[in-house]
N, C-alpha and C positions, 0 to 999 in steps of 0.2 A: 112314630115312625116304625116302621118294622126293622131300618136298619141298624138301629141302634142295640138293641139286644143280640142281632145278628153279629154285631161287630166284637160285644162281650163276651159273646160265646167261643167266638175265633180268638181273641184276645186269649183266654183263658186255657183255651187247647193246644195253642201253641208255643203258649209261655213254658209249658211242660217239658219241651224238648228242648226248647233255644232259650234260657235264661243267662241272661250276663255275657251275652255273646256277641251283640249285634255291633257292626262297626257302619252299616249304614245300607242305603240300595236307592234303586229307581227302578222305573218303568216307562217305556213309552209302545206305542201301537200302531199297526200300518193296515189299512183297508187292503183285502185281498181280492176283492169280486165276490161273485154271488156263485152258490154252490147250486148243483144240479136240482136239487130240491126247491130252489127260489130263496133259501137262508142267505143271510149276512156273511161273509168270511175275514174275520180280522185277526192277523198274528199279535200275540201279545208279549213282549221282552220285557222281561225283568231281571235285574241284576242286583244280588244278595252277596254281602260281605260279613262274613263270621270267623271265630276263631279256628273254624275247621272246614273241611271241604263237604262235607256231609250233611250242611244245615242248608235251609233255602227256606224264602219266605211262603207263607200260605196266604194266597189271596182269596177274597170273598167277593159277592157283590155288596155293594154299599148302597147302591140308590138304582132304580130303573129297572129295566130287564136285560141282564146282563149272560141272556144264553147259556151252552152247555159247552163245555171242553171239549174239543175233538182228538188233538194230538199234542205231545209235550216231548221234551229234548232238554237235558240240562247237561252243561259241563263247566269244567275248570276254565276261568281267563287267566289266573296270576294267585300265587301266593308269596308269601316270604315270612320269614322265622324273625326277621328284624323287626317285632311287632312291641308294642307298651311292655314295660318290664312284668306287670301280672299277667300277661296273656302269652300263650305258647306260640301262637303266628297267627297270618289273618289270610284269608282266602276268599276269593272273589269267584264267583260261580254266574253263568246266567244260563236261564231257565227260557225258551222259546216256547210258546205253546198257540194253539190255535182256537179260536172259540165260533160257534155259529149261532148267529143273532137271528131271532124271528123278526125285530126291527131294527130300521136306522136311526131310531130317536137314541136321545142323549142317556148315558149311563154311567155309573161312578164304580170302580173295583179298589178294594183296601186291602193292607195288611199291617199287622200289628201287633205287638206282644210285649211282656217285658222281658229280657233287660238290655238296653245299652251296655256295651263293657264303662268300666268306671269313667265318668266324665266329670270336669271342673266346674262348668254350668249348670250341674245338677238335673241334668236329662238322665231320668232313669229308664222310661217305658219309648216306644218308639212307633210311629205308623208314618205308613205310606198310602198314599192316596193318587187315583189318576181319573182324570174326568174325559170321558170317550164323547165325541161327537162324530156322527159321521153324515151329517146334512151336506148335502149336495151345493157347492158355492156358486153364487150369481156370477163371481169373477172370474174362477177357472172352468167351471162347469163340472168340477170333480168333488167326489166326497171330500169333507174337510180331512187334514191330515195332522198329526200329532207334532209338537214342539219337541226336541229331546237336547240333553244335556250329558256334557261327560267331564268326568273329573276323578281322579286317582280315587280309590276308596280311603286311603289312608297317607296321608302327607307328612313329612316331619319340616319344622324349622327353627334354627336356631336362635335362642332369644331376643339377640343382639343383632340380629339381620334383619332389617325391613324387607318384602318380598309381594310380590304382586303376582297374583294367578288369575289371567284371562280366559274365563272358562268357555268352554266350546259348547255354546247356545246356540240354537238355530233352529229353523221351521223351513221344512220342504215347499210349504204354501207362499215362502215369501214375508208371512206375518212379521211384524216388530214381536220380538221377544223381550219380556219383562221376566228379570229374578229378583226375590224380595225374599226376606226371613218369614216363615209360617207365623200369623198371628193367632190364628183360630185354633184354640187349645182341645186336642182330640180329634182334630180333623187334618189339620196341616203340621202340627207340631205338638210335643209332649212337655207343658209347663214353660214352652215359646222363650227360653233364656238364652238371651244373645250371647255370643263369646265377646270377652272383652278383649282391645286391643286389634280388632278388625273392623273394617268396614265395607261394605258392599254397595257398590253402584248398580242401581236397578237397571238402570238404560243399556249400560254396556255388560252387564253381568261379569262385573271383575271384582274378585275379591282381593282386598287388599291389607297386607299385616304390618303394623308397626312397631307396637311392643308388650309383651305381658312376661311375667315370669316363668322359668320353667317349673314343669311338673311331670311327674309320673301318670297324671289322669290327661285324657284327652279333651279337646273341646268337640263336643257334638254339634254338627252344623244342620239344620233344618230348615232347608230351602224351599221356595215353590217356584216352579217356571209356569209363566201364562204367555199364550200368544193373541195377538190383539189383532184386527185388520187393519191394513194401511189406509183404506176408506170405509165408508159404509157399504155392507153386503148383506146379502139375504141367504139362509140356510134353508134349504126346501126338503121336506121329508116323503117319505113313500106313501104317507095318508094324507099327502096334498098340503099338510100345515107349512107355515113358513115362522120364520124367526129372523129379526133384524139384530146384527151386530155391529156395535160402532167403533171406530178408533178409539185406542187410549191418548187423549188432550193431555197437554203440558201446560203450565202455566210458565212464564219467562223464567222462573227461579228452577224450573226443570221440575217442582214436585208436580206429580199426578194430579190430575183433576178427575171426578168422576162423572162417567158419560151420562148423555140425557137420556139413556135408554132406560125404561120402568123395571125394575128386578121384579123378575119371576116369585111369586112367594114364597115357591119353595127352596130357593137359591137365597133369598135376602136374609139378614140376620139383623133385624131393627134392633136399637138401643134407644135410650133417653133422646139423645142428641139427635140421629137422624128422623126420629119419630116426630120429635117437636118441628123440625124445619120441612118435612113433607106428609106428617098426616093430615087428612080431611078435616075440615072445621067440624066442630062440634054441631048439632042439630038443633039446640036448645036457643032461643033468638038471642040472651044475652050473653052465653058463652062465644055463640057464633060471632059475634059484634066485637068483643074483646081479641077475641081469635085473629078474625080480619083485620081488625087495628094493628095487631103487635106485628103480622107479616107483610102488611101493605103500607104502612105509614112513613113519611119519610122520617129520617134519622134528625134528632136533635142537633138545634146549630152550637150548644153551648160545647166545647171541647172536651169537656170528660165525658160527658154523657153521649157525645157522638163519637168516643173511641169505642164506648163499652157495646153502644148500639149495632156499630159496623162490625164490630168482632164477633159479636153474638150471631150475627147473620152471613157472615161469609168466612169466617174461619172454618177449615176442614176439620172433619171428626177427629177426637181425641184417638192416640194409638192403642189405647187401651183397649179399643173394641175394632174389630177387623173391617178393614174398607171393603165395601161391597164388591164384588168380582163380577158380577152379572154380564160384562162385557166380553169377557173372554170367550174365545173357542174352545180351547180345551186346556188343561192344567195336569202337569205332574209334578210330584213331589220328588224332591232329591236330598240325600242325607249321605253326610261322611263326616270322616274324624281326621283331625290334626292335633299334632304333640307338638309343643313349644318344648325344644330341647335346652340344654346348658349350653352357653354362650361358647362362638365357636371363636378358636385365635384371631382368624381373619373373616370380614365377611365376601372378600373378593372373588368372584367365581373365577374358578382354576386354581385356587389355594387349596383349602379344604373344601368350599363345596364344588362338585364336578361342574366344569363347564362344557355345555353342550356347543361342538363345532361341527365343522362340514365333514360329512355329507348329510348332518341332520336335518331335516327339513324344519323349515322355518313355521312360528306357531300360526297356526290357523289356517294353513295351507291348502288348497283343495287339490284333490289326485284321485284321478279315476284308475279302476281296477276292471278286468274283464270277467264275465263269468266264465268260471272252469280254467283260470289261468291264475297263477299263484303271483300274487302281489308283495314285494319286498319292500321294506322302509328300513334303511341303514340310520343306527343311532351312534354316535362316537360321543365321548366325553375325555377330559382331561382335568387331573389333579395333580397338583405338585407334592403335596404333603398328607395324601390321604390315596387309600387304594379301593381303585375302582373295584366294586362287589357285585352289582347286580343291575339289571336294567327291571325297574317295574312298569307295568303297562295295563291298559284295560280297552276292551273292544268289541267286537261281536263274538260268537259264539265260533269255536273252531280256530281262533286265533293263537299263535304260538310264537316265541322268540327262542333263539339262541345265540350264543356269544362266539365271534366268528375271528375275534382276538382279544388281547389282552384289554383294551379299551372299544371296543366297536362291538356291536350289537346288531343283529337283524331279526325284524318283525316279521312274520311272513303270514298272509291270509288268502286262501282261495274262496271267492264267491259261487254260491250255486247259482243255477237259473229261477230259482224262488227270491233270489235277492235282488234281480235285475232292476232298475230303476231306484233304488232305495240309498239313504245316505246313511253313513255309518262314521263317526266320530271315535277318532284313536286317540288316546292320550299316554303318553310317557316321561318316564324322569328317570335318569341315573341315579344309582344308590354307592356311597363310598364309604369306606371304615376306616378309623383309625382306632386301635386299641378297642374299647369300649364304645365310643363315641361313632354315631352315624349320622352321614350328610346325604341330603337330598339336592338335586340338581333342580333348575326351574323346571316346573310342568310346561313341556307343549303338547298341541294338541292338532290333529290332522282332520281334515274331513273327506271321507272317502266316498265317490260315487260310482256305483256300479252300473256299467254299460254291456250291452250284449257284445258276445265275442266278435270282433269286427276284422282281424287279419290273422288269418289261418297260418298260421308257423309253427313247425316241428323242427327240432332240436335232437341229432345222434352225438352221443360224445365216444369218442374213438380214443385210442392210447396217446395221440399227440396233439389233436384237434377235437374242435367242436364244429360240426357241421349242420347250418341253420338254413333252411329252406321257408320261404315266404311265398304264399299263393298270390300271384299277380290281381287276380280276379276280386280281390277282399280289399285292394287300393287302388281302382281303376283311375282316380285323378291325379296321383302320384308319379312322377317320372321316375323310374329303378337308376336313371342315370344319376340321379341327385341324392342317391342314398348313401352312406359310409359308415364305415365302422369307428369306434374309438379313436384310431391314429387316423386323423385325415392327411396327413402329409406322406406317410409310408405310400411310395408309388405300388409296392407289391400288396398292399392291403386294400384290394379294390374288389367287388361283390359282379359276378358275374350273372348273367341270366340266358334261359330260354323262352320259349313262346308262351309258357305258363308259369314259370316261378321265377323268383329271385335266388342266388344260390351264394351263399358265404362259406370257405373251409378257411377256419378263422383257429393257427397255431395257438398252442395253450402259451406259449411263452413270446407270442409277437402280436402286431394290430391293436396295440392297446389293451390285450386282456389282462386282467388284475387277479390277483389269488388270494385268497384267505383260507386260515387252516383253523382246524379246533383239534382236539384230541384224539378224535377218530375220521375226519375227514379233510379234502382240500376241496375248495372250490373255486372256481373260474368264472370271470364274469366278461361280459362284452356288450356291446349295445349296436345298434344300426339305427343311425338317425337320418333327417333329411338335411340336404345343405343347400345353399343358394348356387353358390359356384364352387366346384371342386378345388379351385386355385384359393379360396378365402380362409382365413383362419376362422372367422367367426361367422355363424349364420343366425339370422332372424325368422327363417320360415321353418322352426324347428316344430314340424308338425304332428311328425310321426317319431316314435320312439321305440323301438323293439328290445327288451331288454331280455338277454339269454345267458342262462349260466348250467355248468357240470360241477356236481359234485361225486369224487371220486372216494373209497373208501381206502383207508392206510394199509395196506398189507406187509409180510416179510417175506424176503428171499426172493423177489421179483421187481423189476425195476422198470421206471416207465422210460421210452428212449427219448428223452429231448435230445434236440439236435446238439453236435459236441461244438466244435469251432464256429462260431459267429460269424455270417457273411457280412460283407459292407452293407450299409444304410444309407439308400437313395431319398433324398427330401426334396420335395418342392415347394418354394417359398416364394412367396409375393416379393417382386423386386428382387431377388436373387436366383429366380430361373430352378432348375433342376441342379443340384449337387449332392456329391456323395461322401460318406465318411466312410474311412478305412480304421479300424483297431488293431495293430498287431505288436505281439512280442519277439524281441529280437535275444539272439543268445550273449551280446555282449555289448559294450559300450559305443562301439564303432557303428552299430545300426546299418549293419551291411548283409547279416544273415539273419533272414525270419525264422522265426520256429515254423517246422512242417507241422500245416493245418492236419494232418493225418496222424500227429503226435500228441493231438490234446486226449484226455487232460494232461496239462503239464505239472510236472512234480518238481519240487523244489526242496533243499534243507533248510531249516530255520537259520537266518543270518545271511543267506546267499542271497544277491541281487537278482529283482525281476527288472527287465529294461522292455518299456512301452512306450509305442509311436502312434501318435493319433494324425491323420492326413486328410484334409478335407480336399476334394476334386471338385472345380467348377469350371464352366467357360466365362465368368464373371471376372475382369480385371481388377486390379487393386483391393483386394478384398484380403482380411486376416482372419485368422482363426482364435478363437478362445476357449480355455479350458476352466469352467467355473467352480465344478467341483467333481471329483470321484471318490466312490467307497466301494467296500467289497462288503458282498451280502452273499448267501448260500442260493438266491436267485437271482437272476438277472430281469427284475420285475422293478419299475418305478416305486411303487408302493410298500414296497417290503420293509418291514422293521423289525430286529435292529440290525443295522448296518454299521462297519468299521469305517470311519472317516479318514480318508488321505489327502483330499484336497478342498476344503471350502471356503466360500466366495473369494475365490483364487488366489487364496493362502494355503500354504504347505501346513497341512495339520502332523503328519507323520513326521517325527524328528528323522526318520533316514532318507525324507524324499530329496531326491537329486533334480534338477533340469537342466536338460543337456543343450546346448548350442543346436539350434535348427538350421538346415539349408534354405527356406523359405518360409514366408509367413502363414503361409496355410497350414504348418506343420507343427506338432508339438511333443518334445521327448522328454522322458522322464521316468527314472528307477528309483526303485526302495528296497528295501529287505524284506526277505518273506519273513511274516509275524505268525504269531501265535493263534491269531484269529482263525487261518487257516484251518490247525489242527483242531478248532472245537468242531468244525463240520467235516461231512463227506468230500464238500467240494466247495470252493468260492468263485464268483464271479466279479472283475473289476468291472464298475459301470461309473460313467461320467456324464456330463451334463455340459454339453458345449454351444457355441453359436457361431456365428460369422457376422463381419462386421465390414465396414468401409474403413479401408487403411488410413491411417493420418486423422482421421475426424475424433476431436476432443470431448466430441459430446455422448461417444456411445461406451457402453459397458466395456466393450475390449480396452479402452484407452484406460480404464481407470485403475486396472489390473487388481489387486490385492487390495480388499477393504475388511479391515479387521473391525473389532467394536469401537476401537477409539477414532478411525478415521473412516466410518461408513456415512456416508451420506442420503438423506432421502432420495428414492430413485425418481428420476424425472424425464426417463425416456421413454418413449410410446412404443407400444408394439408394432403400430402399425407403420412406423419409421423406415422406408429403405434403407436407413446408415447401416442397421442393425435386423438379424435375423431372429428369431425366436429360441430359446433352449429347445435342444435335440436330447434324446436318451440314446447312447450309445454303449455297448459293453462287449469284454472279451473275456473266453476261460473256456472248460474250468481250471481250476489251478488245486493241485494237492501237496500236503507235505507229503514226502520222499517216504513210503514204507506205511502210509496210512492205508494202502487198500492193495488187493493183489494186482497182479501185471496181468493186462487183458482182460480184466471186469468191467461189465459194463458202469457206466457212471451211475452213481445213485444220489437221490436226494436228500436232504437233511432230515434227521429224526427217522429215519429207515423209512422214508414213503416209496410203497411199493406198489407196481400195477400189473394187471395181467398183459403181458404185451404179446403183440401181432394179432389182437382179436379187437373188435369194435364191443365197447363196453356199455352199451345200453340197456343190459339187464342190469348192471353192477351200480350204475351211476342213476342219480336222482337227477330229473333233466326239467328244469322249469324255463319258459316263456312269456314273458308277461309284455302286454303291450300298454303304453299308456299315451293317450294323446295331451300335449300340452304345448307350451310355448314358453320357449329359455334359451339362456345362450350356456353350453358346457364348456368346461375346460378340455383340452386336448391334451392326451399324453403320448410318447413317442416310444417306438421300440425297435430292435434290432431287425432286420429283413431274412429270414430264413428262405433264400431262394428254392430250396428244396421243396418246400410248401407250393409257391406259385408255378412250379412245373405242373402240379397234379390238379391245379384248380381246373373248374369245368366250364 
């Protein structure tokens, strides 16, 4: 077979350039239609991981007619210097190439060379292979598609911490996917030595680690991914030939049986076991008699003879010889490296091993991304005793990630029109360090389906707001009266519309806008979603989600014109109607003279008292106000950290807090001494979480008062109960320490965050609008209402 010398020559040539540097890789393909000259166009995606970003695998034709390469593009996916001790780094790249084929008949591509990085299961050289079959399926009436799998190229696990990895293996045709260790030396694996301490569930593609000793060398994983039809189908080719493919059948004990389909000669690898049980009988009369007798005569009745007779005729072939794979539709090989580190002090997630928390998507969650619109995936981790260091990821070409806070990262990818209709897996994990020790979180993967641009959305970033415009004609079946921003209850956070567009003028500090920052930029996020009834808290018709954001560069000597004194917050709550929160500062403990809104930001000396009053106004009688928590922060945005706690769980945390008598149940008065936290920032806001309850009801949160760690029971009240409202976010400020800023100077944000004032920043801001169709419930966030913005709404 000519493919063998070609492969050997390929191994020799490539080994000169990439010896002892390989971590793994994989490949998959996508049929892209016909070229104008009648040839078949196939896109070939290969991932390569080496100890440098300049290396990549060289693929050649192993069998069949592989056509010619017409285009190719290579780019970096991710890299990290926290690699095995004897390597400088690991770097994963992806190459996307296009091949023109004269035929749609099956062919096989391969890549391989010496050598792998140092392995403890004695894998030296490596080989990658993918079998491509473009026959038209009788079930889908379309050319067959390749299975795919995603796994991080390099994974670490502490010796004493069992872990399970649910690999993202899938097939666009809906076929059954099987993952198994390679068994065919020089075709599926090199040496075929399985890692010890691991098990691989072939049916679910789940890799489980139980125990192994730590070592500076990695385990090399050499896996094969195959797809099988759910029922018997035919594949038809352009030369009018057909081939039948059968499902992969299983016994009751879940072991796989070979299909009844006869193996083509070029694919079968017979051995003495399968030859004896399947070969035709000899032609000589005597030999033919005994051959037929052995294969057809009933088993003996004596127990020992019956046992061995039955065993010989029914037992599957030994594992030393590969199971015939003639029923698969396509197969790909997947290689990766896993390092067993020294024991961790604790295996509990969130201690040393980072724990993935909300808003990180669940493992194997399915996400839709639109062509030419940036898709974003937020990943957040927690670790009490180690420091979160990096996000590791793998995904399609042109994917990228960035850190938006100490423990939160964002993965971004903008699919092109060429990727419409495709599925792309993205896997990620958070890395943390403690001294020389490196810890990985669990690996999670999501499956991204690329769809055509359905909703036409534009975003303009100004100095104080994001102006989002949605073309009505792109979602004709949706009622724009059922669209809302993040803050569903703030009566001013409403979208307006004209005959052609839905328009939202979204303040940067209101309507549920969230803020993140890194060393160079500020990021503001909000979204438009559908809701059943604008009075309801929870929606189950969450059909449209338009996520939009603005990115602003940090500059010096200019300021962002955030509104100064915060106006009242008006809330619409089921069971309570409409009510308004007012938050004001007073000059003394008599609470008679309110600070002039025009005098903000207010200035205080260290140790002087700050007097504050929160009051709720409502037409519903027999209600009371409860302040559950208050804190200080440089931004009055709910998700900002860190904050200075003042009140938590209804308990005074700052030792200088004094609660003053109130004149009616819907009022709360308190004071505290000006504190040094104010001086650490240019200015701070006081923000509180408040709620309304039915007065005198012992089952409400209001009646429980202060709940410290010793008397805090499990919460039993229900959000939908009319005896209490939801929690609402209000704030007031800003405050400064006297002398920290020149009189008459515009308020500035922490870290000298500065912006071009009085003009639209569309040219400076990176604008992204992402549309995702899915069904889920999202939490609500509350923000103060700047009435000056609502006056300008169109």
